[in-house]
Structure formats: C-alpha cells, structure tokens
C-alpha positions as a Python dict, from the first residue, in 0.01 Angstrom:
ca = {
    (1, 'X'): (0, 0, 0),
    (2, 'X'): (139, 350, -88),
    (3, 'X'): (298, 487, 227),
    (4, 'X'): (441, 824, 333),
    (5, 'X'): (775, 790, 512),
    (6, 'X'): (819, 1070, 762),
    (7, 'X'): (1111, 1202, 964),
    (8, 'X'): (973, 1360, 1285),
    (9, 'X'): (663, 1503, 1111),
    (10, 'X'): (345, 1346, 1255),
    (11, 'X'): (87, 1413, 985),
    (12, 'X'): (-174, 1205, 1169),
    (13, 'X'): (-146, 1418, 1480),
    (14, 'X'): (-118, 1751, 1297),
    (15, 'X'): (-398, 1718, 1042),
    (16, 'X'): (-574, 1387, 1096),
    (17, 'X'): (-414, 1244, 784),
    (18, 'X'): (-567, 897, 740),
    (19, 'X'): (-342, 744, 476),
    (20, 'X'): (-54, 515, 586),
    (21, 'X'): (237, 707, 740),
    (22, 'X'): (551, 552, 890),
    (23, 'X'): (751, 788, 1110),
    (24, 'X'): (1111, 758, 1228),
    (25, 'X'): (1330, 976, 1448),
    (26, 'X'): (1662, 986, 1260),
    (27, 'X'): (1797, 999, 905),
    (28, 'X'): (1964, 657, 915),
    (29, 'X'): (1639, 488, 1008),
    (30, 'X'): (1466, 686, 734),
    (31, 'X'): (1714, 558, 478),
    (32, 'X'): (1661, 194, 584),
    (33, 'X'): (1283, 238, 577),
    (34, 'X'): (1294, 407, 236),
    (35, 'X'): (1517, 136, 91),
    (36, 'X'): (1272, -133, 204),
    (37, 'X'): (964, 60, 85),
    (38, 'X'): (1119, 120, -258),
    (39, 'X'): (1197, -250, -290),
    (40, 'X'): (835, -335, -204),
    (41, 'X'): (690, -62, -428),
    (42, 'X'): (525, 112, -129),
    (43, 'X'): (715, 442, -112),
    (44, 'X'): (471, 723, -198),
    (45, 'X'): (659, 1024, -59),
    (46, 'X'): (917, 1124, 202),
    (47, 'X'): (837, 1409, 444),
    (48, 'X'): (1113, 1585, 641),
    (49, 'X'): (1114, 1906, 850),
    (50, 'X'): (1275, 2211, 690),
    (51, 'X'): (1492, 2279, 994),
    (52, 'X'): (1659, 1938, 951),
    (53, 'X'): (1820, 2043, 620),
    (54, 'X'): (2033, 2318, 773),
    (55, 'X'): (2336, 2092, 835),
    (56, 'X'): (2546, 1876, 605),
    (57, 'X'): (2513, 1504, 679),
    (58, 'X'): (2602, 1188, 487),
    (59, 'X'): (2276, 1027, 601),
    (60, 'X'): (2075, 1312, 446),
    (61, 'X'): (2273, 1273, 122),
    (62, 'X'): (2192, 901, 112),
    (63, 'X'): (1818, 956, 168),
    (64, 'X'): (1788, 1229, -96),
    (65, 'X'): (1994, 1035, -351),
    (66, 'X'): (1790, 716, -302),
    (67, 'X'): (1459, 905, -317),
    (68, 'X'): (1550, 1093, -635),
    (69, 'X'): (1691, 784, -806),
    (70, 'X'): (1370, 596, -718),
    (71, 'X'): (1131, 870, -829),
    (72, 'X'): (999, 925, -475),
    (73, 'X'): (936, 1296, -403),
    (74, 'X'): (1091, 1444, -88),
    (75, 'X'): (850, 1695, 69),
    (76, 'X'): (982, 1952, 316),
    (77, 'X'): (742, 2039, 597),
    (78, 'X'): (755, 2406, 700),
    (79, 'X'): (590, 2562, 1002),
    (80, 'X'): (567, 2944, 1020),
    (81, 'X'): (766, 2930, 1345),
    (82, 'X'): (1053, 2741, 1181),
    (83, 'X'): (1385, 2915, 1125),
    (84, 'X'): (1507, 2810, 782),
    (85, 'X'): (1862, 2830, 654),
    (86, 'X'): (1985, 2815, 295),
    (87, 'X'): (2102, 2470, 197),
    (88, 'X'): (2208, 2293, -120),
    (89, 'X'): (1962, 2019, -23),
    (90, 'X'): (1667, 2236, -133),
    (91, 'X'): (1772, 2182, -495),
    (92, 'X'): (1699, 1809, -449),
    (93, 'X'): (1353, 1823, -294),
    (94, 'X'): (1030, 1761, -483),
    (95, 'X'): (793, 1996, -300),
    (96, 'X'): (700, 2166, 24),
    (97, 'X'): (422, 2124, 277),
    (98, 'X'): (390, 2469, 428),
    (99, 'X'): (128, 2556, 688),
    (100, 'X'): (-160, 2623, 677),
    (101, 'X'): (-241, 2272, 552),
    (102, 'X'): (-529, 2026, 556),
    (103, 'X'): (-565, 1669, 439),
    (104, 'X'): (-676, 1783, 92),
    (105, 'X'): (-381, 2020, 37),
    (106, 'X'): (-131, 1760, 164),
    (107, 'X'): (-257, 1512, -93),
    (108, 'X'): (-267, 1785, -357),
    (109, 'X'): (92, 1904, -305),
    (110, 'X'): (234, 1552, -287),
    (111, 'X'): (39, 1466, -604),
    (112, 'X'): (191, 1764, -784),
    (113, 'X'): (541, 1657, -677),
    (114, 'X'): (482, 1302, -802),
    (115, 'X'): (345, 1421, -1138),
    (116, 'X'): (606, 1693, -1194),
    (117, 'X'): (816, 1684, -1509),
    (118, 'X'): (1094, 1906, -1368),
    (119, 'X'): (1269, 1906, -1707),
    (120, 'X'): (1402, 2256, -1643),
    (121, 'X'): (1627, 2381, -1366),
    (122, 'X'): (1432, 2704, -1304),
    (123, 'X'): (1220, 2704, -987),
    (124, 'X'): (878, 2874, -967),
    (125, 'X'): (730, 2943, -623),
    (126, 'X'): (348, 2971, -656),
    (127, 'X'): (133, 3112, -374),
    (128, 'X'): (-247, 3094, -393),
    (129, 'X'): (-518, 2993, -147),
    (130, 'X'): (-745, 2873, -431),
    (131, 'X'): (-714, 2504, -513),
    (132, 'X'): (-864, 2570, -857),
    (133, 'X'): (-604, 2837, -935),
    (134, 'X'): (-323, 2609, -814),
    (135, 'X'): (-449, 2334, -1043),
    (136, 'X'): (-441, 2569, -1344),
    (137, 'X'): (-93, 2690, -1249),
    (138, 'X'): (37, 2336, -1219),
    (139, 'X'): (-111, 2233, -1553),
    (140, 'X'): (44, 2525, -1743),
    (141, 'X'): (380, 2561, -1567),
    (142, 'X'): (442, 2188, -1535),
    (143, 'X'): (379, 2145, -1909),
    (144, 'X'): (662, 2395, -1962),
    (145, 'X'): (890, 2181, -1742),
    (146, 'X'): (938, 2427, -1455),
    (147, 'X'): (1022, 2296, -1106),
    (148, 'X'): (714, 2402, -907),
    (149, 'X'): (662, 2462, -537),
    (150, 'X'): (320, 2557, -395),
    (151, 'X'): (214, 2746, -81),
    (152, 'X'): (-146, 2827, 11),
    (153, 'X'): (-68, 3139, 217),
    (154, 'X'): (175, 3429, 198),
    (155, 'X'): (283, 3424, 564),
    (156, 'X'): (587, 3197, 517),
    (157, 'X'): (650, 3285, 152),
    (158, 'X'): (942, 3517, 219),
    (159, 'X'): (1140, 3264, 425),
    (160, 'X'): (1063, 2990, 171),
    (161, 'X'): (1177, 3214, -118),
    (162, 'X'): (1500, 3289, 70),
    (163, 'X'): (1597, 2920, 85),
    (164, 'X'): (1455, 2807, -252),
    (165, 'X'): (1588, 3108, -448),
    (166, 'X'): (1319, 3070, -718),
    (167, 'X'): (1358, 3223, -1062),
    (168, 'X'): (1007, 3374, -1031),
    (169, 'X'): (741, 3409, -760),
    (170, 'X'): (382, 3381, -883),
    (171, 'X'): (133, 3495, -620),
    (172, 'X'): (-233, 3569, -568),
    (173, 'X'): (-309, 3922, -454),
    (174, 'X'): (-570, 3874, -183),
    (175, 'X'): (-490, 3589, 55),
    (176, 'X'): (-540, 3516, 424),
    (177, 'X'): (-238, 3595, 640),
    (178, 'X'): (-47, 3818, 398),
    (179, 'X'): (-147, 3977, 68),
    (180, 'X'): (61, 4001, -248),
    (181, 'X'): (158, 4366, -191),
    (182, 'X'): (303, 4296, 152),
    (183, 'X'): (484, 3989, 24),
    (184, 'X'): (638, 4187, -262),
    (185, 'X'): (757, 4453, -15),
    (186, 'X'): (911, 4185, 209),
    (187, 'X'): (1094, 4027, -83),
    (188, 'X'): (1223, 4364, -207),
    (189, 'X'): (1343, 4466, 141),
    (190, 'X'): (1572, 4165, 185),
    (191, 'X'): (1910, 4128, 16),
    (192, 'X'): (1840, 3753, -9),
    (193, 'X'): (1526, 3793, -220),
    (194, 'X'): (1532, 4139, -379),
    (195, 'X'): (1644, 3995, -714),
    (196, 'X'): (1341, 3764, -745),
    (197, 'X'): (1071, 3898, -983),
    (198, 'X'): (709, 3879, -868),
    (199, 'X'): (414, 3808, -1098),
    (200, 'X'): (58, 3850, -966),
    (201, 'X'): (-251, 3651, -1066),
    (202, 'X'): (-578, 3802, -945),
    (203, 'X'): (-948, 3823, -1017),
    (204, 'X'): (-943, 4198, -941),
    (205, 'X'): (-911, 4459, -1213),
    (206, 'X'): (-858, 4830, -1154),
    (207, 'X'): (-610, 5101, -1252),
    (208, 'X'): (-546, 5182, -888),
    (209, 'X'): (-454, 4819, -821),
    (210, 'X'): (-210, 4823, -1113),
    (211, 'X'): (-49, 5150, -999),
    (212, 'X'): (-6, 5024, -645),
    (213, 'X'): (132, 4692, -768),
    (214, 'X'): (388, 4834, -1008),
    (215, 'X'): (496, 5083, -740),
    (216, 'X'): (554, 4786, -509),
    (217, 'X'): (779, 4629, -774),
    (218, 'X'): (541, 4368, -918),
    (219, 'X'): (651, 4273, -1269),
    (220, 'X'): (314, 4192, -1424),
    (221, 'X'): (-52, 4125, -1348),
    (222, 'X'): (-260, 3845, -1498),
    (223, 'X'): (-634, 3851, -1446),
    (224, 'X'): (-801, 3518, -1370),
    (225, 'X'): (-878, 3338, -1591),
    (226, 'X'): (-588, 3432, -1820),
    (227, 'X'): (-558, 3309, -2182),
    (228, 'X'): (-397, 2967, -2224),
    (229, 'X'): (-13, 2978, -2222),
    (230, 'X'): (-3, 3356, -2178),
    (231, 'X'): (149, 3329, -1830),
    (232, 'X'): (402, 3067, -1941),
    (233, 'X'): (515, 3281, -2234),
    (234, 'X'): (562, 3582, -2007),
    (235, 'X'): (762, 3381, -1751),
    (236, 'X'): (977, 3236, -2031),
    (237, 'X'): (1061, 3589, -2150),
    (238, 'X'): (1116, 3710, -1793),
    (239, 'X'): (1364, 3432, -1717),
    (240, 'X'): (1556, 3503, -2038),
    (241, 'X'): (1565, 3870, -1937),
    (242, 'X'): (1690, 3781, -1589),
    (243, 'X'): (1967, 3566, -1735),
    (244, 'X'): (2068, 3860, -1952),
    (245, 'X'): (2070, 4087, -1649),
    (246, 'X'): (2285, 3847, -1453),
    (247, 'X'): (2558, 3908, -1709),
    (248, 'X'): (2561, 4279, -1626),
    (249, 'X'): (2875, 4420, -1465),
    (250, 'X'): (2887, 4676, -1186),
    (251, 'X'): (3200, 4861, -1071),
    (252, 'X'): (3230, 4961, -706),
    (253, 'X'): (3486, 5227, -611),
    (254, 'X'): (3513, 5277, -235),
    (255, 'X'): (3825, 5315, -20),
    (256, 'X'): (3656, 5168, 288),
    (257, 'X'): (3687, 4784, 266),
    (258, 'X'): (3383, 4735, 489),
    (259, 'X'): (3151, 4956, 282),
    (260, 'X'): (3295, 4823, -44),
    (261, 'X'): (3228, 4462, 53),
    (262, 'X'): (2877, 4553, 172),
    (263, 'X'): (2788, 4729, -155),
    (264, 'X'): (2937, 4441, -358),
    (265, 'X'): (2730, 4194, -155),
    (266, 'X'): (2411, 4391, -224),
    (267, 'X'): (2492, 4416, -596),
    (268, 'X'): (2554, 4041, -614),
    (269, 'X'): (2210, 3988, -464),
    (270, 'X'): (2065, 4210, -735),
    (271, 'X'): (2225, 3986, -999),
    (272, 'X'): (2534, 4188, -1092),
    (273, 'X'): (2886, 4065, -1152),
    (274, 'X'): (3094, 4303, -939),
    (275, 'X'): (3446, 4440, -984),
    (276, 'X'): (3584, 4626, -681),
    (277, 'X'): (3834, 4915, -665),
    (278, 'X'): (3980, 5116, -377),
    (279, 'X'): (4150, 5389, -585),
    (280, 'X'): (4027, 5605, -869),
    (281, 'X'): (4336, 5534, -1081),
    (282, 'X'): (4258, 5160, -1066),
    (283, 'X'): (3907, 5216, -1199),
    (284, 'X'): (4028, 5445, -1481),
    (285, 'X'): (4288, 5187, -1584),
    (286, 'X'): (4014, 4922, -1593),
    (287, 'X'): (3792, 5145, -1810),
    (288, 'X'): (4078, 5186, -2057),
    (289, 'X'): (4114, 4810, -2099),
    (290, 'X'): (3958, 4595, -2369),
    (291, 'X'): (3736, 4420, -2113),
    (292, 'X'): (3569, 4742, -2000),
    (293, 'X'): (3204, 4646, -2058),
    (294, 'X'): (3030, 4828, -1773),
    (295, 'X'): (2658, 4851, -1692),
    (296, 'X'): (2669, 5040, -1361),
    (297, 'X'): (2918, 5233, -1147),
    (298, 'X'): (2885, 5301, -776),
    (299, 'X'): (3151, 5555, -678),
    (300, 'X'): (3260, 5705, -349),
    (301, 'X'): (3278, 6084, -348),
    (302, 'X'): (3589, 6128, -131),
    (303, 'X'): (3882, 5914, -241),
    (304, 'X'): (4250, 5909, -139),
    (305, 'X'): (4377, 5981, -491),
    (306, 'X'): (4093, 6150, -678),
    (307, 'X'): (3803, 6383, -620),
    (308, 'X'): (3482, 6191, -692),
    (309, 'X'): (3325, 6469, -900),
    (310, 'X'): (3639, 6513, -1113),
    (311, 'X'): (3641, 6137, -1170),
    (312, 'X'): (3277, 6139, -1284),
    (313, 'X'): (3352, 6425, -1525),
    (314, 'X'): (3650, 6231, -1663),
    (315, 'X'): (3439, 5918, -1715),
    (316, 'X'): (3166, 6114, -1894),
    (317, 'X'): (3414, 6240, -2154),
    (318, 'X'): (3438, 5887, -2289),
    (319, 'X'): (3167, 5817, -2546),
    (320, 'X'): (3122, 5451, -2444),
    (321, 'X'): (3025, 5553, -2089),
    (322, 'X'): (2797, 5843, -2179),
    (323, 'X'): (2484, 5652, -2071),
    (324, 'X'): (2632, 5423, -1803),
    (325, 'X'): (2446, 5488, -1475),
    (326, 'X'): (2670, 5637, -1204),
    (327, 'X'): (2560, 5645, -840),
    (328, 'X'): (2758, 5847, -589),
    (329, 'X'): (2811, 5726, -232),
    (330, 'X'): (2847, 6023, -1),
    (331, 'X'): (2817, 6138, 356),
    (332, 'X'): (2712, 6482, 231),
    (333, 'X'): (2346, 6572, 223),
    (334, 'X'): (2339, 6944, 142),
    (335, 'X'): (2132, 7036, -161),
    (336, 'X'): (2430, 7224, -310),
    (337, 'X'): (2648, 6911, -287),
    (338, 'X'): (2382, 6695, -448),
    (339, 'X'): (2336, 6948, -728),
    (340, 'X'): (2714, 6952, -786),
    (341, 'X'): (2720, 6572, -818),
    (342, 'X'): (2436, 6573, -1069),
    (343, 'X'): (2596, 6854, -1272),
    (344, 'X'): (2924, 6661, -1285),
    (345, 'X'): (2744, 6373, -1453),
    (346, 'X'): (2624, 6148, -1171),
    (347, 'X'): (2276, 6002, -1224),
    (348, 'X'): (2185, 5961, -858),
    (349, 'X'): (2334, 5949, -510),
    (350, 'X'): (2300, 5750, -188),
    (351, 'X'): (2378, 5906, 146),
    (352, 'X'): (2584, 5709, 398),
    (353, 'X'): (2482, 5525, 607),
    (354, 'X'): (2237, 5365, 364),
    (355, 'X'): (1986, 5083, 375),
    (356, 'X'): (1968, 4806, 121),
    (357, 'X'): (1611, 4896, 22),
    (358, 'X'): (1712, 5250, -80),
    (359, 'X'): (2026, 5141, -265),
    (360, 'X'): (1834, 4867, -447),
    (361, 'X'): (1548, 5101, -543),
    (362, 'X'): (1784, 5366, -684),
    (363, 'X'): (1992, 5111, -875),
    (364, 'X'): (1684, 4940, -1019),
    (365, 'X'): (1543, 5276, -1131),
    (366, 'X'): (1867, 5365, -1312),
    (367, 'X'): (1897, 5021, -1469),
    (368, 'X'): (1543, 5043, -1606),
    (369, 'X'): (1644, 5362, -1785),
    (370, 'X'): (1971, 5213, -1910),
    (371, 'X'): (1800, 4902, -2046),
    (372, 'X'): (1550, 5117, -2233),
    (373, 'X'): (1838, 5319, -2381),
    (374, 'X'): (2024, 4998, -2475),
    (375, 'X'): (1710, 4861, -2636),
    (376, 'X'): (1663, 5184, -2831),
    (377, 'X'): (2026, 5171, -2951),
    (378, 'X'): (1982, 4810, -3064),
    (379, 'X'): (1663, 4896, -3252),
    (380, 'X'): (1830, 5196, -3417),
    (381, 'X'): (2123, 4975, -3515),
    (382, 'X'): (1885, 4721, -3663),
    (383, 'X'): (1701, 4994, -3854),
    (384, 'X'): (2032, 5122, -3991),
    (385, 'X'): (2125, 4772, -4103),
    (386, 'X'): (1785, 4722, -4263),
    (387, 'X'): (1820, 5055, -4443),
    (388, 'X'): (2154, 4944, -4591),
    (389, 'X'): (2088, 4574, -4652),
    (390, 'X'): (1914, 4382, -4926),
    (391, 'X'): (1646, 4172, -4757),
    (392, 'X'): (1690, 3868, -4986),
    (393, 'X'): (2066, 3823, -5006),
    (394, 'X'): (2194, 4002, -4697),
    (395, 'X'): (2432, 4205, -4914),
    (396, 'X'): (2440, 4583, -4916),
    (397, 'X'): (2155, 4735, -5116),
    (398, 'X'): (2160, 4979, -5408),
    (399, 'X'): (2115, 5280, -5179),
    (400, 'X'): (2428, 5198, -4979),
    (401, 'X'): (2619, 5112, -5297),
    (402, 'X'): (2542, 5455, -5446),
    (403, 'X'): (2652, 5628, -5125),
    (404, 'X'): (2978, 5434, -5122),
    (405, 'X'): (3043, 5506, -5489),
    (406, 'X'): (3001, 5876, -5417),
    (407, 'X'): (3243, 5846, -5124),
    (408, 'X'): (3508, 5657, -5322),
    (409, 'X'): (3481, 5898, -5615),
    (410, 'X'): (3524, 6200, -5387),
    (411, 'X'): (3828, 6032, -5228),
    (412, 'X'): (3968, 5961, -5577),
    (413, 'X'): (3927, 6324, -5686),
    (414, 'X'): (4080, 6459, -5364),
    (415, 'X'): (4373, 6217, -5319),
    (416, 'X'): (4397, 6038, -5657),
    (417, 'X'): (4322, 5700, -5499),
    (418, 'X'): (4224, 5469, -5778),
    (419, 'X'): (3947, 5212, -5743),
    (420, 'X'): (3759, 4976, -5973),
    (421, 'X'): (3394, 4886, -6021),
    (422, 'X'): (3272, 4545, -6127),
    (423, 'X'): (2916, 4468, -6238),
    (424, 'X'): (2808, 4102, -6240),
    (425, 'X'): (2496, 3966, -6409),
    (426, 'X'): (2356, 3610, -6399),
    (427, 'X'): (2333, 3466, -6749),
    (428, 'X'): (1991, 3342, -6864),
    (429, 'X'): (1841, 3404, -6520),
    (430, 'X'): (1492, 3438, -6670),
    (431, 'X'): (1507, 3077, -6785),
    (432, 'X'): (1590, 2967, -6427),
    (433, 'X'): (1277, 3145, -6301),
    (434, 'X'): (1065, 3009, -6585),
    (435, 'X'): (1189, 2651, -6542),
    (436, 'X'): (1210, 2618, -6165),
    (437, 'X'): (999, 2904, -6032),
    (438, 'X'): (1076, 3236, -5866),
    (439, 'X'): (1132, 3080, -5522),
    (440, 'X'): (1413, 2869, -5663),
    (441, 'X'): (1548, 3174, -5845),
    (442, 'X'): (1561, 3362, -5513),
    (443, 'X'): (1752, 3073, -5353),
    (444, 'X'): (2002, 3078, -5639),
    (445, 'X'): (2062, 3451, -5587),
    (446, 'X'): (2113, 3395, -5215),
    (447, 'X'): (2372, 3123, -5278),
    (448, 'X'): (2548, 3341, -5536),
    (449, 'X'): (2559, 3627, -5285),
    (450, 'X'): (2734, 3400, -5032),
    (451, 'X'): (2980, 3294, -5302),
    (452, 'X'): (3056, 3658, -5384),
    (453, 'X'): (3126, 3732, -5017),
    (454, 'X'): (3370, 3438, -5004),
    (455, 'X'): (3558, 3543, -5318),
    (456, 'X'): (3584, 3917, -5258),
    (457, 'X'): (3898, 4044, -5087),
    (458, 'X'): (3915, 4213, -4749),
    (459, 'X'): (3811, 4574, -4801),
    (460, 'X'): (3604, 4508, -5114),
    (461, 'X'): (3236, 4603, -5101),
    (462, 'X'): (2972, 4372, -5252),
    (463, 'X'): (2614, 4486, -5314),
    (464, 'X'): (2302, 4375, -5494),
    (465, 'X'): (2268, 4620, -5780),
    (466, 'X'): (1919, 4515, -5881),
    (467, 'X'): (1736, 4201, -5992),
    (468, 'X'): (1996, 3938, -6082),
    (469, 'X'): (2274, 4197, -6107),
    (470, 'X'): (2546, 4252, -5845),
    (471, 'X'): (2818, 4513, -5796),
    (472, 'X'): (3163, 4508, -5637),
    (473, 'X'): (3378, 4808, -5544),
    (474, 'X'): (3751, 4727, -5527),
    (475, 'X'): (3955, 4999, -5348),
    (476, 'X'): (4316, 5075, -5450),
    (477, 'X'): (4275, 4849, -5752),
    (478, 'X'): (4329, 4912, -6125),
    (479, 'X'): (4102, 4751, -6380),
    (480, 'X'): (4357, 4488, -6488),
    (481, 'X'): (4387, 4365, -6127),
    (482, 'X'): (4010, 4389, -6095),
    (483, 'X'): (3970, 4176, -6408),
    (484, 'X'): (4170, 3898, -6236),
    (485, 'X'): (3922, 3907, -5946),
    (486, 'X'): (3633, 3906, -6195),
    (487, 'X'): (3774, 3612, -6389),
    (488, 'X'): (3827, 3418, -6066),
    (489, 'X'): (3467, 3490, -5976),
    (490, 'X'): (3340, 3383, -6320),
    (491, 'X'): (3525, 3053, -6304),
    (492, 'X'): (3406, 2986, -5949),
    (493, 'X'): (3042, 3031, -6052),
    (494, 'X'): (3089, 2818, -6363),
    (495, 'X'): (3230, 2529, -6156),
    (496, 'X'): (2987, 2562, -5865),
    (497, 'X'): (2688, 2327, -5835),
    (498, 'X'): (2389, 2527, -5715),
    (499, 'X'): (2192, 2268, -5514),
    (500, 'X'): (1842, 2406, -5461),
    (501, 'X'): (1530, 2219, -5347),
    (502, 'X'): (1674, 1882, -5444),
    (503, 'X'): (1786, 2007, -5787),
    (504, 'X'): (2137, 2088, -5912),
    (505, 'X'): (2147, 2395, -6135),
    (506, 'X'): (2441, 2498, -6354),
    (507, 'X'): (2489, 2871, -6392),
    (508, 'X'): (2729, 3129, -6536),
    (509, 'X'): (2780, 3503, -6499),
    (510, 'X'): (2903, 3788, -6717),
    (511, 'X'): (3128, 4058, -6570),
    (512, 'X'): (3206, 4418, -6672),
    (513, 'X'): (3503, 4601, -6514),
    (514, 'X'): (3613, 4966, -6518),
    (515, 'X'): (3847, 5174, -6303),
    (516, 'X'): (3834, 5536, -6194),
    (517, 'X'): (4136, 5651, -6401),
    (518, 'X'): (3947, 5665, -6731),
    (519, 'X'): (3969, 6018, -6872),
    (520, 'X'): (3609, 6016, -6988),
    (521, 'X'): (3481, 5965, -6632),
    (522, 'X'): (3386, 6291, -6459),
    (523, 'X'): (3150, 6162, -6190),
    (524, 'X'): (3075, 5828, -6028),
    (525, 'X'): (2758, 5788, -6236),
    (526, 'X'): (2980, 5783, -6548),
    (527, 'X'): (3174, 5496, -6398),
    (528, 'X'): (2857, 5296, -6341),
    (529, 'X'): (2745, 5368, -6697),
    (530, 'X'): (3075, 5246, -6847),
    (531, 'X'): (3079, 4931, -6633),
    (532, 'X'): (2723, 4858, -6745),
    (533, 'X'): (2817, 4904, -7112),
    (534, 'X'): (3113, 4669, -7065),
    (535, 'X'): (2888, 4412, -6904),
    (536, 'X'): (2651, 4439, -7202),
    (537, 'X'): (2945, 4370, -7440),
    (538, 'X'): (3040, 4062, -7234),
    (539, 'X'): (2688, 3929, -7277),
    (540, 'X'): (2683, 4016, -7647),
    (541, 'X'): (3012, 3827, -7691),
    (542, 'X'): (2849, 3503, -7579),
    (543, 'X'): (2810, 3546, -7202),
    (544, 'X'): (3015, 3366, -6936),
    (545, 'X'): (3299, 3613, -6978),
    (546, 'X'): (3472, 3896, -6789),
    (547, 'X'): (3565, 4210, -6988),
    (548, 'X'): (3743, 4533, -6895),
    (549, 'X'): (3641, 4870, -7036),
    (550, 'X'): (3827, 4982, -7348),
    (551, 'X'): (3781, 5329, -7501),
    (552, 'X'): (3720, 5237, -7863),
}
C-alpha cells in the first residue's frame, strides 16, 4: 500500500491524515525504511522538516539520492515558526508542505510533486489559497517543465523564497495571512530575495490596483482566468531577461573595505557581476582596458587619490560611458552638494549610512532607464542595417552602394586614390525562373551572394545592384587587377553546383570592369554607366565572360 515515510513530522497528529504514514526519528532509520519501501513498491513520498536540512550530513545525502533515483518525491514540511537556513539540499527536494495545511492540500501538493516533469532547472514558487487556481498553475507551468513549489498562504512565503531562491514568484493578490503587496515589499526589502521577480494573478481589475502593484515592484498582473499559455510565455521571457541581467557588470569604487564589501554583496544579490576598486586610478585603468564592458558604477565621493566629482567628469568624456548609470556614495546631504554631483554627470546618489532597500530602489530605477536606452540603440542599429541591406541576399543594397560610390569617387578626386567597379549579371536568369519558379530563383541569388562574399577580398564592397545583377567596389585596384578578381569569380560560378530544393542547377555570370582613371569619367555615375556598357558587351560576346572597359 502506498505509504508516506516521515522524519519527525506526525501528519496524523497535525492534520488527521488517514493514509498510511511511517515515522522515524533519525535519518539513518529513514534511509533503511525508504530502501525497504522502494523495494516493495510502497514508497509514496518522504516528508522531512525544513529545519533538519540546515546541516550537512552523509545520512541526508543518502536519503535524498535514493529518493530521487527511485522517483519518490521528498517533501519539506515548513511551520511558520521554523527558522530556515539556505542549503544545497533544497535543490533536491520535490515539493513543500507549508502551513496552513489540511488533508486535501497535503494530498494535492504531494500529487503535484509526483506528477512533476521538472525538465528545467528554473524554480517557480506559486502562492495561492485557491485550489482551482493552483491546479491551473500546475497544468500550465508543469507542461513547460518548470520545477514548481506551492504554498497556500503568503505568511511563510518570504522565508521559503530565501531558501529556494526561485527564478520567479507567482502569487495571488488577496490571501489570508499576507497579501501580495506585503509579500512583494518583504521580498524587495531583503538582500536575499530582492532579485526575485514577482508576478501576480488576481481576479481583481482596476487602474489603482495596477499603480499600487507596479509601485511595489510587481513585474506583471494576470487577471483570472488568463488566456492559455499567456502566463508561461511571459515567464519564459522574464527568465531570459533575468539571465541577460545576470551578465551585467557593476564597478564599485570605495576606499573603505567594509563599505565596499557591503555594496558588492548587495549588488551580487541584485544579480550583478561586481568588480571592486579602492583607488580612482585603478578604476580608470580598468575602463581603458579591452574588457571594459560596464553597466553600472557606484563611486565614493571622497577618495585618497581623486576627487569623486572630477572622476565622474572624466568618465563622462568617454563616449562609451555616456549613458552608463553612475551612483555616488556620499556622507554629504546638502542640496548644493547633491546638485554639484548631478551637474558633474552622476545620475543619482545614496547618502551614507544607507539601507539596502534605498540602494536597491535607486539602482533598479537607473537600470530600467539604461535598459531602455540599450534597447533603443539596438533597434536603431537594426534599422540602420535594414536601411543598408538587401532583404533577400543580406548584401548591401543599391542605396548603400550609391553612397559608397560617391564616397570613393570624392576620395579619388581629392587624393587620386584609384578604385575599380565590377558589375556582375547572372546569365539566362529568366530561364531559371521560368523553369524552376521564382522561389528557386531567389535561392540561387542567395547562394550566389554568399559565393561573392567568399571570393571578394578584405576591403572590397559587394552589393546587390538590382534584380539578378550585383556590384563590387575594389579599393586601390586598377582595372587589370580587378579583371583577375572578376575572372576568378566567373570561373568559381561556372564550376559551382547550385543545389536548390533537391535540384542541381548549372549557372554562369558575365562581368564588366572599369576603373576610376578613365579620362572620360567625370563623376561616379559615369563609372557605373561604363561598367554597365562593358557588361553588355560581355553578354553580347556570348556570355560567361569577364571584360574590362576599353575606349574604342
């Protein structure tokens, strides 16, 4: 008969649990009992008190290893009066039984632990007093493979989060004992849990509720019932975001070892990788290095070797740190001092002595701004690339080609730097489209573009000129040298087997070459015109040839 094996937790006495429970008083006896129950197929779950996991013990290791190898969930019983300590053992447990409990919730939570997939390492701590809501949460989050732990009340949630270190806390808003707002405040106020994002599920819906929640630091609200998979998709994105944030680097400059270590400890809890300095010259040397990717700086005002404000001004002169958040640590609190710090380039300040909650709030506010700026820069960069790139081939487009031709021609006129232009056209491309279809034709062009990028020399510029025609600018190159490049390209295409959609297509190209030293060229448009005429002659001569411009 399925039996719960318990170490010092009397479920019968506590909650009138009627299913079979065998209780022992030490870990060695628990191991022997578990080994026998596994052999007989009777082990349903193991229940141990949370306080018992605070010390390292070989007997505990043996029980947890046997249980996990046998597929028997280990449930940790937690009483609100218990004092929990962080332990590596929590990574090996299957679930928790946290008061308040009843017979139904005990069976429910053990059932979830037995049915859990746990295919992912990320832990989700879910808090809701509604059994229906918990069932929905388990169905969705378990299908995504998350390691789930459930609590029916917020009272012990903070201490449980501190030892589990979940990737995300999902909580109801209105619960007996402690509501979601108070829980979020507790989590944010502790250096052990401030880094954990909180997501709220609630049946309430009001703007005031949203304002209060976001002010408290809640990441997102989902109204019950939420659309299928919407919560999972949000948590997936949130965890990816948190992993990105954990790669962020913070620099701490403080000559007091005690304060420096304290700030570094707080920043580690917020997910930062921290580099510490005691002198301004050390920090400046670091910023001048190749590894100087910096997301945040926390700087002391008064240093042995540098005035804090002068240091901030120096940092701000460097373009790469123009938008890096800088927080000043200072014992000064006069308005004139604060204004001086802000004018020098600091983004915010924290007055010594400081509390973790204030430091965390100010850092998080600055990082929200920085991440928005970074996101804007990335989007602008993408837009610039899209504006310069041909969407089919990934080569530069005609617009960028024209701009570069204008640049190279101006450089040629000013400094007599010669360059060549090569136009390349696919022979009989219309027949490829007519025979195999336009989709196959597009694939052929994409493959040819990759081949052009492989053949071109370092410094050459390759672009899609239009349709099946390509262009190459060859700096510091006369047309005879350019012809060699063109001939090499022509032969490469002739010998290449274009494998597309299960078909092998033979193809050739014609090439026209001209350089900038022709006397009849007075502007870059003339150069394009002559290269195009030369390309036309190559096609008229039978195609599959590379010709240079001759003034005849």
